[in-house]
C-alpha positions in Angstrom: -2.6 6.8 2.7 -2.8 4.7 -0.5 -4.3 4.9 -3.8 -7.3 2.8 -4.9 -8.3 2.3 -8.8 -11.1 4.5 -9.9 -12.8 4.3 -13.2 -13.0 8.2 -13.7 -9.7 9.3 -12.2 -7.7 6.3 -12.5 -6.7 6.3 -8.8 -8.2 8.0 -5.7 -6.7 8.5 -2.2 -8.0 6.2 0.7 -6.5 6.8 4.2 -6.1 3.7 6.5 -6.2 5.0 10.0 -5.6 3.6 13.5 -7.9 5.2 16.1 -6.9 6.0 19.7 -10.2 7.5 20.3 -13.5 7.6 18.4 -13.8 10.1 15.6 -16.3 10.6 12.8 -15.2 10.7 9.0 -16.7 14.1 8.8 -14.2 15.6 11.1 -11.3 13.8 9.5 -12.3 15.1 6.1 -12.6 18.6 7.3 -9.2 18.5 9.0 -7.7 17.0 5.9 -9.4 19.9 3.8 -7.7 22.4 5.8 -4.2 20.8 5.6 -4.1 19.3 2.1 -4.6 20.0 -1.5 -7.9 19.1 -2.6 -6.7 16.2 -4.8 -5.0 14.8 -1.9 -7.9 14.7 0.6 -8.9 11.0 1.0 -12.2 10.0 -0.3 -12.7 7.3 2.3 -11.2 6.6 5.7 -10.6 2.9 6.6 -10.4 2.1 10.4 -7.9 -0.8 10.9 -6.5 -2.3 14.3 -2.8 -2.0 13.1 -0.8 -1.0 10.0 1.0 -3.8 8.2 4.9 -3.3 8.8 7.9 -5.3 7.7 10.7 -6.3 10.0 12.4 -2.9 9.6 9.1 -1.1 10.7 8.4 0.4 7.1 4.7 0.4 6.2 3.9 -2.2 3.6 1.3 -0.4 1.3 1.0 -3.3 -0.8 -1.0 -5.0 2.0 -3.4 -2.2 2.5 -5.8 -3.4 -0.2 -9.3 -4.0 1.0 -9.5 -7.6 -0.1 -6.2 -8.9 1.3 -5.7 -7.0 4.4 -7.3 -8.8 7.5 -7.7 -5.5 9.4 -10.6 -4.1 7.5 
């Protein structure tokens, strides 16, 4: 999950997901609402082929920007 700029809240959560099987956003939202606090529930789910990782295998959140990450 990463934050994207928002004019009202400053930043909102967005989830980048790699899907093994098709699933709709409503199901993902429902599942997140059951497990997370309301302010942590992603406002959008972006499906990507793979997540950008560095040589150590750590997630590179700075590359998850919609305009720069080619998986969107």
